[in-house]
C-alpha positions in Angstrom: -25.0 -112.0 -35.3 -22.3 -110.9 -32.8 -25.2 -109.6 -30.6 -26.8 -113.0 -30.5 -23.6 -114.6 -29.4 -23.0 -111.9 -26.8 -26.4 -112.4 -25.4 -26.0 -116.1 -25.3 -22.7 -115.7 -23.6 -24.1 -113.4 -21.0 -27.0 -115.7 -20.2 -24.8 -118.7 -19.8 -22.3 -116.9 -17.7 -25.2 -115.7 -15.4 -26.7 -119.1 -15.2 -23.4 -120.7 -14.1 -22.8 -118.0 -11.5 -26.3 -118.2 -10.0 -26.6 -122.0 -10.1 -24.3 -122.8 -7.1 -26.1 -123.8 -4.0 -25.1 -124.2 -0.4 -24.0 -127.6 1.0 -27.0 -129.2 2.6 -27.2 -129.5 6.4 -26.2 -132.8 7.9 -29.0 -135.2 8.6 -29.0 -137.0 11.9 -28.7 -140.8 11.4 -31.2 -143.1 13.1 -30.3 -146.2 15.1 -33.0 -148.8 15.6 -33.0 -152.5 16.3 -29.2 -152.9 15.7 -29.3 -150.9 12.4 -28.1 -147.5 11.6 -30.0 -145.6 8.8 -27.9 -142.8 7.2 -28.9 -140.3 4.5 -25.9 -140.0 2.1 -25.6 -136.9 -0.1 -23.2 -137.8 -2.9 -24.7 -140.7 -4.8 -22.1 -140.1 -7.6 -19.4 -141.2 -5.1 -21.1 -144.6 -4.9 -22.0 -145.1 -8.6 -25.6 -143.9 -8.1 -26.3 -141.2 -10.8 -27.8 -138.6 -8.3 -27.1 -136.6 -5.2 -29.7 -137.0 -2.5 -32.6 -139.4 -1.9 -30.3 -142.2 -0.9 -30.2 -144.1 2.5 -27.5 -146.5 3.7 -28.4 -149.2 6.2 -25.6 -150.4 8.4 -25.3 -153.2 10.9 -24.1 -151.3 14.0 -22.4 -154.3 15.7 -20.4 -155.5 12.7 -20.0 -152.1 11.1 -21.0 -153.5 7.8 -23.1 -151.9 5.1 -26.2 -154.1 4.5 -28.0 -152.1 1.9 -28.0 -148.9 -0.1 -31.5 -147.8 -0.9 -32.7 -145.1 -3.4 -35.7 -143.5 -1.8 -36.7 -141.3 -4.7 -35.3 -140.7 -8.2 -34.1 -137.3 -9.4 -34.9 -136.5 -13.0 -32.2 -134.0 -14.2 -32.7 -131.5 -16.9 -29.7 -131.5 -19.0 -30.0 -127.8 -19.8 -29.7 -126.8 -16.2 -26.7 -127.2 -13.8 -27.1 -130.4 -11.9 -26.3 -129.1 -8.4 -29.4 -126.8 -8.3 -31.5 -129.8 -9.2 -30.3 -132.1 -6.4 -33.0 -132.8 -3.8 -31.5 -133.9 -0.4 -33.1 -135.7 2.5 -33.6 -133.3 5.5 -34.9 -135.6 8.2 -35.1 -139.3 9.2 -37.4 -140.7 11.9 -39.0 -144.0 13.0 -42.7 -144.4 12.9 -44.6 -144.8 16.2 -45.4 -148.5 15.5 -41.6 -149.1 14.6 -42.3 -150.5 11.1 -41.3 -147.7 9.0 -38.4 -145.3 8.4 -39.9 -141.9 7.7 -37.9 -139.7 5.3 -38.5 -136.1 4.5 -36.8 -134.2 1.6 -36.0 -130.6 0.9 -39.4 -130.2 -0.9 -41.2 -131.4 2.3 -42.3 -134.6 0.7 -42.6 -137.6 3.1 -41.6 -141.2 2.2 -42.1 -144.3 4.2 -39.7 -147.2 3.9 -40.9 -150.5 5.3 -38.1 -151.7 7.7 -38.9 -155.4 6.9 -38.8 -155.4 3.1 -37.3 -151.9 2.3 -40.2 -151.0 0.0 -40.9 -147.3 -0.2 -44.1 -145.4 -0.7 -44.7 -141.6 -0.8 -47.2 -140.0 1.5 -49.8 -138.2 -0.8 -51.3 -135.0 0.1 
């Protein structure tokens, strides 16, 4: 029985040591038609129960937050440390036609947010 507890202790200790991840690189915000689009990392700080996948939209002239938008949801496994499950945005861009904010995440998935109604869809493929 002591061996079982020892093995569990070692596995849990190893998991907590190996689970830490580096801080994600800062993503360049985008300014377009009087608005600034900013990828935020720490959703927990603004009462969103995930880190990553969140955009803030700011009025540049008034310096006022207009909207906070969840681009994608992160489903956390309760048996794995949360920080290794976070999926951060890595790139923001405006589509050539100017109708969409293009968002890329760490898994190279691409999302399009309509700049008129803020609806999001994911590029398949």
